[in-house]
Backbone bond lengths (Angstrom), bond angles and torsions (degrees), N, CA, C in turn:
res aa  C-N    CA-C-N  psi(-1)  N-CA   C-N-CA  omega(-1)  CA-C   N-CA-C  phi
1 M - - - 1.434 - - 1.559 112.04 -
2 N 1.274 118.82 130.65 1.445 122.06 177.54 1.498 111.56 -72.71
3 L 1.255 119.82 127.84 1.444 123.30 178.55 1.551 111.35 -84.19
4 M 1.291 118.32 141.97 1.459 121.60 176.46 1.494 108.29 -79.85
5 K 1.293 117.86 122.56 1.493 123.11 -178.22 1.525 110.45 -83.32
6 C 1.324 114.96 124.00 1.492 121.72 -171.92 1.552 112.00 -122.76
7 L 1.286 115.93 152.21 1.423 124.96 174.59 1.543 107.83 -123.77
8 L 1.333 120.13 144.21 1.422 122.61 -179.01 1.570 109.83 -122.12
9 I 1.304 117.78 123.60 1.502 121.24 176.16 1.496 107.42 -123.89
10 D 1.259 116.73 109.69 1.485 124.52 -178.18 1.544 108.12 -161.99
11 D 1.351 116.89 136.71 1.497 117.10 -177.20 1.550 113.56 -85.40
12 E 1.359 115.54 1.35 1.486 116.89 -179.77 1.520 106.12 -103.58
13 E 1.341 118.83 112.23 1.439 123.02 179.94 1.526 110.89 -62.26
14 I 1.333 117.00 -39.51 1.480 119.22 178.35 1.509 112.94 -62.06
15 F 1.274 116.57 -34.89 1.479 116.84 178.90 1.517 111.19 -73.14
16 R 1.341 113.98 -35.41 1.501 116.79 179.69 1.526 111.07 -64.14
17 I 1.391 115.55 -35.36 1.450 121.21 177.92 1.537 109.35 -68.16
18 Q 1.326 114.85 -40.15 1.475 118.95 -179.66 1.554 109.81 -65.30
19 L 1.261 115.44 -45.57 1.491 119.14 -178.45 1.503 112.13 -62.33
20 K 1.348 116.14 -43.43 1.480 121.26 177.45 1.533 109.39 -60.06
21 G 1.317 116.19 -39.66 1.474 118.30 -177.99 1.566 109.89 -68.07
22 L 1.316 119.15 -37.59 1.428 122.56 179.49 1.533 110.19 -69.98
23 L 1.318 118.63 -39.81 1.438 122.42 178.03 1.547 111.19 -65.78
24 E 1.337 116.63 -35.85 1.425 120.21 176.74 1.547 109.44 -66.22
25 E 1.302 115.42 -38.34 1.483 119.26 177.80 1.472 113.26 -64.51
26 I 1.314 116.59 -43.53 1.475 123.45 178.10 1.543 110.11 -64.37
27 G 1.360 115.02 -46.49 1.429 119.72 178.38 1.570 112.85 89.17
28 G 1.304 116.53 151.58 1.449 119.87 173.92 1.496 112.86 96.85
29 F 1.367 118.45 6.34 1.466 120.83 -175.07 1.554 109.66 -125.40
30 E 1.295 115.06 142.90 1.485 122.47 176.64 1.454 109.16 -121.87
31 I 1.333 118.84 124.43 1.413 124.83 -178.52 1.607 104.62 -89.81
32 L 1.400 114.92 117.31 1.404 121.86 178.56 1.544 113.09 -87.25
33 G 1.286 117.08 -26.14 1.461 118.26 -177.98 1.463 111.99 176.98
34 E 1.376 116.62 165.43 1.498 121.53 -179.62 1.535 107.50 -132.13
35 A 1.362 113.43 161.62 1.432 121.29 174.09 1.530 108.79 -152.71
36 D 1.340 112.14 156.03 1.464 114.53 -177.96 1.523 118.87 -122.90
37 D 1.385 113.35 11.08 1.486 120.33 170.70 1.539 109.86 -154.56
38 C 1.309 115.28 178.80 1.466 120.42 -176.03 1.519 112.22 -64.31
39 R 1.393 114.09 -45.31 1.433 118.63 -175.89 1.545 112.19 -60.18
40 S 1.330 115.85 -52.51 1.476 119.47 179.20 1.523 111.83 -69.66
41 G 1.374 115.92 -28.62 1.445 118.58 176.37 1.517 114.36 -66.92
42 L 1.387 115.10 -38.82 1.417 118.66 175.94 1.540 111.02 -65.07
43 E 1.302 120.29 -41.36 1.427 122.56 178.82 1.555 109.02 -64.66
44 L 1.306 117.99 -36.20 1.442 122.28 -175.90 1.567 108.74 -67.71
45 V 1.339 117.02 -45.76 1.454 120.65 -177.60 1.527 108.34 -67.34
46 R 1.331 118.51 -39.57 1.470 117.70 176.73 1.456 116.97 -68.31
47 M 1.318 114.26 -23.59 1.471 119.57 176.77 1.574 113.88 -76.72
48 H 1.334 111.65 -21.35 1.518 118.67 -178.77 1.525 111.06 -126.00
49 P 1.339 115.72 72.34 1.494 119.63 -179.26 1.539 109.73 -65.74
50 D 1.369 118.75 -16.72 1.422 120.63 -177.59 1.565 114.66 -91.43
51 A 1.359 114.15 6.36 1.472 118.31 -178.19 1.593 109.00 -63.03
52 D 1.308 114.25 145.12 1.467 118.15 -177.11 1.598 108.27 -98.91
53 L 1.311 117.56 -30.56 1.505 121.38 -170.88 1.473 110.25 -141.97
54 L 1.312 117.77 136.29 1.447 123.65 -179.42 1.558 106.31 -120.03
55 F 1.349 116.99 116.81 1.463 120.81 170.87 1.583 109.50 -91.82
56 L 1.320 111.84 127.06 1.449 118.95 -173.67 1.475 114.73 -128.16
57 D 1.367 116.64 132.70 1.470 119.73 158.33 1.490 108.25 -80.28
58 V 1.308 121.88 165.44 1.426 123.60 177.82 1.539 113.61 -92.09
59 E 1.265 119.03 -58.83 1.406 124.80 -175.89 1.522 108.44 -88.15
60 L 1.322 116.69 117.97 1.429 124.07 -177.47 1.511 108.15 -121.63
61 P 1.320 120.32 163.65 1.475 122.71 -172.59 1.533 112.89 -58.17
62 D 1.322 116.30 -33.45 1.487 117.88 -176.53 1.506 113.96 -117.29
63 G 1.375 115.68 28.90 1.460 120.92 177.70 1.466 112.69 145.31
64 T 1.282 118.35 -159.89 1.468 124.97 175.55 1.558 110.34 -114.25
65 S 1.264 116.09 157.59 1.410 122.86 176.62 1.553 113.36 -60.49
66 F 1.362 113.96 -26.85 1.439 119.49 178.40 1.558 109.01 -67.85
67 D 1.329 117.21 -33.19 1.484 118.96 174.10 1.513 109.54 -65.07
68 L 1.282 116.60 -36.42 1.452 122.94 -176.24 1.606 109.58 -66.75
69 I 1.294 115.51 -53.31 1.459 120.15 -170.12 1.491 112.72 -69.33
70 T 1.376 119.44 -19.08 1.435 122.53 177.05 1.526 111.79 -72.13
71 Q 1.347 115.31 -16.14 1.486 118.84 179.89 1.514 113.79 -96.78
72 I 1.338 116.13 7.60 1.488 121.12 -179.56 1.462 111.13 -110.22
73 D 1.302 115.95 131.00 1.513 120.10 -178.20 1.532 110.50 -77.45
74 R 1.279 116.88 -46.88 1.480 120.53 -178.46 1.514 106.85 -116.20
75 L 1.366 112.82 112.79 1.448 118.01 -178.51 1.496 109.83 -99.63
76 P 1.365 118.23 141.71 1.450 122.26 167.57 1.521 107.90 -71.95
77 K 1.350 119.25 179.75 1.413 120.52 168.81 1.534 113.15 -64.50
78 L 1.317 114.41 143.63 1.485 118.17 -172.11 1.600 109.52 -109.23
79 L 1.285 115.84 134.31 1.476 118.76 173.96 1.552 107.11 -132.50
80 F 1.336 117.03 113.00 1.441 120.09 -176.66 1.545 111.03 -92.72
81 I 1.302 115.77 131.51 1.482 121.28 176.17 1.510 105.36 -128.86
82 T 1.327 119.44 113.41 1.443 122.12 -168.70 1.527 109.08 -151.08
83 S 1.338 114.48 166.33 1.401 121.02 177.77 1.613 113.53 -89.17
84 H 1.308 113.77 -5.34 1.437 120.62 -169.22 1.574 110.26 -107.03
85 E 1.294 116.57 127.51 1.429 121.31 -179.55 1.572 110.45 -82.29
86 K 1.337 116.34 -27.73 1.459 123.19 -166.15 1.539 113.56 -66.85
87 Y 1.315 117.48 -12.93 1.517 119.19 -175.03 1.505 109.25 -102.65
88 A 1.318 121.47 11.02 1.441 123.09 -178.63 1.543 114.54 -55.95
89 L 1.338 113.49 -49.25 1.502 117.25 -179.05 1.490 113.20 -65.16
90 D 1.353 116.34 -37.23 1.462 120.49 175.58 1.491 111.67 -60.35
91 A 1.363 116.65 -40.07 1.483 120.86 179.50 1.481 111.08 -61.77
92 F 1.385 117.68 -47.15 1.427 118.71 -174.48 1.574 111.40 -72.67
93 E 1.360 114.52 -20.91 1.431 117.96 175.28 1.533 114.32 -67.45
94 V 1.342 114.28 -24.27 1.484 121.05 178.71 1.584 106.45 -98.36
95 N 1.324 118.32 16.30 1.418 122.63 175.27 1.584 114.46 63.93
96 A 1.279 112.70 36.64 1.473 118.17 -179.35 1.586 110.40 -61.81
97 L 1.326 113.68 143.98 1.463 119.14 176.91 1.556 109.63 -59.84
98 D 1.347 116.50 -41.27 1.430 120.19 -178.33 1.567 107.69 -166.20
99 Y 1.301 112.86 169.24 1.537 119.14 179.92 1.521 104.21 -138.86
100 I 1.363 115.10 110.38 1.438 122.89 -176.44 1.482 111.48 -111.31
101 Q 1.328 115.95 133.52 1.476 119.70 174.99 1.520 110.90 -92.76
102 K 1.316 116.59 134.79 1.449 121.12 176.77 1.506 109.45 -70.64
103 P 1.377 119.47 152.01 1.426 127.34 6.24 1.528 112.85 -75.26
104 L 1.325 115.24 146.22 1.480 121.42 -175.27 1.526 109.61 -89.76
105 S 1.317 115.35 138.55 1.444 120.89 177.14 1.503 109.67 -117.96
106 L 1.281 117.78 158.89 1.524 121.15 178.98 1.533 111.22 -63.63
107 E 1.338 115.90 -37.47 1.475 120.30 -179.52 1.497 109.76 -64.87
108 R 1.344 118.31 -46.12 1.400 121.34 -174.73 1.576 109.63 -69.80
109 L 1.310 116.41 -39.70 1.454 119.97 177.74 1.562 112.06 -62.60
110 T 1.351 113.14 -40.76 1.473 119.39 -178.93 1.540 107.36 -62.62
111 R 1.342 116.51 -47.06 1.433 119.34 -179.44 1.484 113.45 -57.05
112 A 1.326 117.24 -41.03 1.510 121.20 177.50 1.511 109.85 -64.86
113 L 1.321 117.09 -46.54 1.507 119.17 -177.78 1.485 113.93 -67.81
114 D 1.343 117.59 -24.76 1.402 121.01 175.21 1.540 112.03 -58.35
115 R 1.296 115.67 -28.14 1.423 118.10 -177.56 1.540 113.62 -71.15
116 L 1.269 114.12 -16.93 1.488 116.58 172.88 1.468 113.98 -60.07
117 E 1.324 116.56 -31.44 1.493 120.65 -177.26 1.499 112.41 -100.71
118 Q 1.369 118.28 -1.79 1.452 118.63 -173.86 1.548 109.74 -77.03
119 P 1.331 117.19 135.04 1.461 119.80 173.85 1.526 108.11 -69.86
120 R 1.310 115.09 163.49 1.429 120.06 171.78 1.517 113.33 -58.98
121 S 1.348 116.16 161.62 1.455 120.01 -175.93 1.571 112.56 -53.24
122 V 1.271 116.56 143.41 1.426 121.65 177.75 1.515 106.08 -74.62
123 G 1.362 115.58 169.41 1.464 121.27 -175.40 1.570 112.71 -51.79
124 D 1.315 112.40 138.99 1.498 116.91 -179.37 1.520 112.63 -60.87
125 E 1.325 118.19 -18.84 1.483 119.94 -176.23 1.509 109.51 -65.36
126 K 1.274 118.85 -19.33 1.512 120.40 -180.00 1.500 115.16 -84.03
127 L 1.315 115.56 -8.09 1.479 120.55 -178.76 1.513 108.09 -79.59
128 P 1.364 119.16 135.92 1.420 122.42 179.46 1.514 113.66 -68.42
129 L 1.268 117.61 151.66 1.490 123.30 174.50 1.529 106.43 -76.73
130 L 1.245 114.86 138.82 1.524 121.60 -178.23 1.504 108.87 -105.05
131 Q 1.447 112.86 145.97 1.390 121.29 172.45 1.522 109.03 -110.17
132 E 1.375 117.96 165.12 1.447 120.34 -175.62 1.507 114.81 -57.79
133 S 1.385 117.12 -32.79 1.452 121.67 -173.85 1.483 109.79 -93.98
134 D 1.340 121.87 0.55 1.426 122.65 176.19 1.542 114.25 -63.58
135 L 1.305 116.76 146.19 1.436 119.61 179.40 1.551 108.68 -103.58
136 V 1.353 115.59 127.45 1.407 121.10 -179.81 1.537 110.45 -120.90
137 C 1.297 121.08 164.59 1.453 123.65 176.09 1.553 108.99 -108.63
138 L 1.267 113.75 125.50 1.469 119.67 172.66 1.519 107.01 -104.79
139 C 1.302 118.71 122.43 1.475 119.16 -174.25 1.495 115.01 -96.25
140 C 1.327 114.46 142.37 1.473 119.14 176.95 1.586 105.17 -140.23
141 N 1.328 113.70 104.52 1.452 119.77 -175.35 1.571 110.85 54.12
142 R 1.300 119.37 -119.74 1.513 120.32 -177.16 1.505 111.11 -86.49
143 N 1.252 120.15 -4.79 1.465 121.42 -174.14 1.512 113.62 -105.63
144 K 1.346 113.14 144.36 1.450 121.44 175.95 1.546 109.14 -111.28
145 H 1.313 115.30 126.10 1.448 119.13 -174.54 1.530 105.88 -107.77
146 F 1.353 117.91 114.46 1.486 122.56 179.85 1.536 107.70 -73.76
147 T 1.265 115.30 126.35 1.445 121.71 -178.58 1.499 111.34 -140.93
148 K 1.374 114.36 135.87 1.437 118.71 170.60 1.517 114.30 -73.60
149 V 1.289 119.55 143.78 1.424 121.27 -176.82 1.520 110.93 -54.37
150 A 1.335 117.72 -38.03 1.472 121.13 -176.22 1.529 110.11 -66.36
151 E 1.342 117.31 -17.51 1.511 120.86 -178.61 1.498 113.05 -85.73
152 I 1.364 115.00 -4.16 1.490 118.70 174.31 1.517 108.27 -78.68
153 I 1.287 119.46 125.93 1.430 121.66 -173.90 1.553 112.43 -98.62
154 A 1.341 115.00 -42.56 1.458 118.29 179.07 1.502 109.24 -156.63
155 I 1.365 117.38 151.59 1.415 125.49 176.59 1.489 112.02 -131.05
156 Q 1.295 115.55 121.75 1.498 122.74 -175.32 1.536 108.94 -108.88
157 S 1.329 115.30 138.33 1.490 119.13 -177.84 1.559 109.22 -90.74
158 D 1.404 111.47 142.63 1.446 116.36 170.87 1.565 103.86 -144.69
159 E 1.376 111.03 84.83 1.450 118.41 -177.25 1.510 109.64 60.99
160 N 1.379 117.60 -123.59 1.502 119.97 -178.59 1.517 112.46 -85.56
161 Y 1.364 117.65 4.73 1.406 120.21 178.38 1.563 109.74 -115.79
162 T 1.358 115.34 159.84 1.431 120.32 175.79 1.524 109.56 -132.39
163 H 1.304 115.52 144.79 1.443 124.07 175.48 1.551 107.75 -102.56
164 I 1.298 113.37 120.67 1.515 118.97 -173.87 1.559 106.21 -106.42
165 V 1.323 116.32 130.08 1.513 123.10 175.78 1.603 107.05 -103.89
166 R 1.299 117.16 124.13 1.446 121.12 176.81 1.516 112.48 -97.34
167 A 1.266 119.88 164.38 1.492 126.01 -174.51 1.457 112.18 -58.85
168 D 1.328 119.15 -27.87 1.522 122.55 -177.96 1.559 108.56 -88.66
169 G 1.332 119.69 4.21 1.418 121.90 -179.69 1.547 115.95 90.43
170 R 1.375 117.70 -6.96 1.428 122.47 178.81 1.521 109.43 -69.08
171 R 1.344 114.56 141.57 1.428 118.70 179.25 1.524 109.67 -120.23
172 F 1.352 113.70 144.26 1.449 123.09 -178.30 1.553 109.23 -130.55
173 V 1.340 113.24 157.79 1.507 122.64 175.19 1.523 110.62 -119.81
174 M 1.264 118.42 129.16 1.494 121.73 176.96 1.508 111.63 -128.94
175 K 1.243 118.80 146.81 1.473 122.27 171.24 1.560 105.33 -86.86
176 K 1.343 109.58 85.60 1.486 118.00 -177.59 1.501 105.54 -158.58
177 T 1.354 118.88 131.97 1.412 121.08 -176.23 1.477 113.87 -79.15
178 L 1.298 118.14 157.27 1.487 121.26 175.95 1.514 112.82 -60.98
179 V 1.320 115.63 -34.51 1.502 119.99 176.31 1.484 111.71 -58.96
180 A 1.402 116.30 -45.52 1.452 121.76 179.61 1.520 111.85 -61.84
181 W 1.352 116.54 -39.56 1.481 120.83 176.50 1.542 110.31 -63.94
182 E 1.317 115.70 -45.48 1.479 122.22 -178.28 1.535 110.79 -59.13
183 K 1.277 117.14 -38.11 1.524 120.08 178.61 1.468 113.32 -73.57
184 Q 1.354 117.82 -24.13 1.481 118.98 -178.52 1.519 114.71 -92.63
185 L 1.347 114.89 -35.22 1.513 118.92 -170.54 1.530 111.92 -71.79
186 P 1.301 119.25 155.03 1.458 120.58 178.88 1.572 107.81 -71.79
187 G 1.334 114.59 122.93 1.439 119.99 -172.48 1.493 115.10 -68.67
188 D 1.335 117.16 -20.70 1.443 119.41 179.73 1.509 113.32 -73.12
189 L 1.340 116.23 -22.81 1.448 122.86 -176.57 1.538 113.09 -105.21
190 F 1.321 115.83 -38.62 1.472 120.32 -179.95 1.525 112.44 -103.93
191 K 1.267 117.54 128.34 1.455 124.70 178.35 1.515 113.47 -123.47
192 R 1.296 114.41 138.81 1.414 118.81 176.15 1.514 110.48 -89.39
193 V 1.334 117.28 118.29 1.410 119.33 -175.78 1.510 116.52 -108.06
194 G 1.368 115.15 9.22 1.402 120.35 177.90 1.505 109.61 -176.69
195 R 1.320 117.82 177.24 1.457 120.69 -178.97 1.460 112.67 -63.62
196 Q 1.390 120.86 -23.23 1.443 122.16 -174.29 1.523 114.59 -124.37
197 L 1.346 117.29 18.13 1.410 117.31 -171.05 1.573 113.90 -149.10
198 I 1.336 114.59 128.77 1.477 121.71 171.05 1.556 105.88 -119.28
199 V 1.370 117.00 136.37 1.398 121.39 -179.24 1.473 113.03 -126.79
200 N 1.337 116.72 148.20 1.505 122.40 174.98 1.555 102.39 -86.13
201 I 1.342 115.24 116.08 1.435 117.57 -172.74 1.531 111.17 -74.45
202 S 1.314 118.01 -20.10 1.495 120.60 -179.99 1.537 107.77 -70.25
203 A 1.335 118.52 -23.13 1.484 121.08 -176.50 1.488 113.83 -93.81
204 L 1.320 119.58 -2.00 1.505 122.46 -179.07 1.494 109.33 -64.95
205 D 1.326 114.62 139.49 1.455 121.03 179.82 1.512 111.96 -115.18
206 R 1.342 116.07 -63.11 1.431 118.50 179.17 1.561 111.35 -155.79
207 L 1.320 116.15 164.63 1.459 123.75 -176.64 1.554 107.77 -127.36
208 E 1.308 113.65 124.72 1.436 118.57 176.05 1.470 109.36 -104.59
209 I 1.353 115.18 114.14 1.507 120.82 -175.26 1.545 108.03 -77.74
210 K 1.382 115.54 135.66 1.392 123.12 174.65 1.513 110.33 -122.59
211 E 1.334 115.63 179.62 1.435 118.86 -175.28 1.537 113.96 -62.25
212 R 1.345 115.52 -41.39 1.477 120.94 179.30 1.505 114.04 -119.03
213 G 1.261 121.10 36.98 1.438 123.65 -177.42 1.532 110.76 149.81
214 G 1.356 115.81 -135.56 1.419 118.89 -178.50 1.567 109.55 -177.95
215 S 1.350 111.65 170.15 1.443 119.72 176.08 1.520 109.38 -109.98
216 L 1.335 117.98 125.83 1.435 124.78 -178.23 1.524 109.60 -97.88
217 W 1.356 120.68 123.78 1.412 123.13 -179.81 1.491 109.46 -110.54
218 F 1.337 116.15 148.21 1.451 120.28 176.63 1.530 110.90 -119.96
219 K 1.351 112.90 157.68 1.470 118.58 -176.20 1.510 110.47 -62.81
220 G 1.337 117.69 129.16 1.401 123.68 173.88 1.550 115.61 79.91
221 L 1.337 118.11 -2.57 1.452 118.71 -178.08 1.530 109.97 -107.01
222 A 1.335 113.15 142.62 1.426 119.56 -176.92 1.573 114.97 -85.07
223 E 1.252 117.30 -12.16 1.477 121.60 -178.33 1.565 109.12 -118.32
224 S 1.313 113.48 147.54 1.446 122.76 -177.11 1.584 106.49 -105.16
225 I 1.315 114.45 167.32 1.465 122.13 171.19 1.523 109.95 -115.91
226 E 1.280 112.65 131.06 1.486 116.26 -174.75 1.522 108.78 -84.77
227 L 1.325 114.10 138.10 1.481 121.53 -177.90 1.524 110.83 -115.13
228 R 1.316 115.66 142.64 1.470 121.28 174.04 1.561 106.55 -83.98
229 Q 1.318 112.23 171.82 1.470 117.47 -174.67 1.560 112.58 -61.31
230 G 1.348 116.69 -38.67 1.430 119.43 179.54 1.586 111.70 -67.12
231 S 1.280 118.81 -42.57 1.415 121.97 175.37 1.559 112.06 -62.59
232 L 1.267 112.77 -36.40 1.512 118.03 -178.78 1.547 109.53 -63.21
233 K 1.324 114.25 -44.85 1.489 117.65 176.73 1.533 112.83 -62.05
234 N 1.318 116.53 -41.34 1.451 118.43 -178.47 1.537 109.40 -65.24
235 L 1.289 116.82 -40.93 1.547 120.50 176.65 1.505 110.36 -61.63
236 Q 1.237 119.42 -43.25 1.467 123.23 -175.98 1.535 109.67 -64.42
237 Q 1.329 114.95 -31.18 1.443 119.81 178.79 1.539 114.79 -69.24
238 L 1.312 116.39 -18.14 1.429 123.88 177.08 1.524 112.07 -75.27
239 V 1.301 116.60 -23.04 1.483 122.66 -171.90 1.527 108.12 -85.84
240 K 1.340 115.78 131.18 1.452 121.03 178.06 1.540 110.62 -82.66
241 P 1.341 117.52 137.39 1.449 119.50 178.62 1.530 112.77 -68.09
242 I 1.296 120.10 144.37 1.502 124.69 175.21 1.467 108.98 -126.84
């Protein structure tokens, strides 16, 4: 059996020992090296261009791991394990395999590593059609947040991931394309207004026109979504003249 070659970058030695123990228990992984800051981490990754998987903490003594990975031409798969929730969106923007919050458990790590072997999503035609009152689960790390479809306010695309905004302002990230969402959601309530955005038209509040687009505001939310000129035109076409 070919072992998956791994690198560990974390400034807590105790955690590195724990992670190595869990990987040994799971089996199939070879640790090529460790580092405890950005400088030594960069050297480590460059020394091992054949590495398959890089375990990363985010905040390191001399910077963040995002500073580190921007200096590497060929990146292995990335798996973030950190104490900080606030970097989750940044992690998925660099196509991370997963983003795990400490403390780490064997079950949670196994779930993340299972994704290494998962095939890409099956055809969208197998996904069920959703109704406004249907209950869905939006996942955030180890938690599942039960949400009615009608409480989804907007969905923004980020390659194979989407960022979901809920009516209470909470944001989630899912490995699900905008096309898949569009095929599932009720078309009378959710409209695609651009290449990267689906909105719940019942939640629209106001539109602030700018020189090259606009700011779209939703009822009860403190933050807007910026629209480009093309999306702005598509949105305006949804509005009936009076």
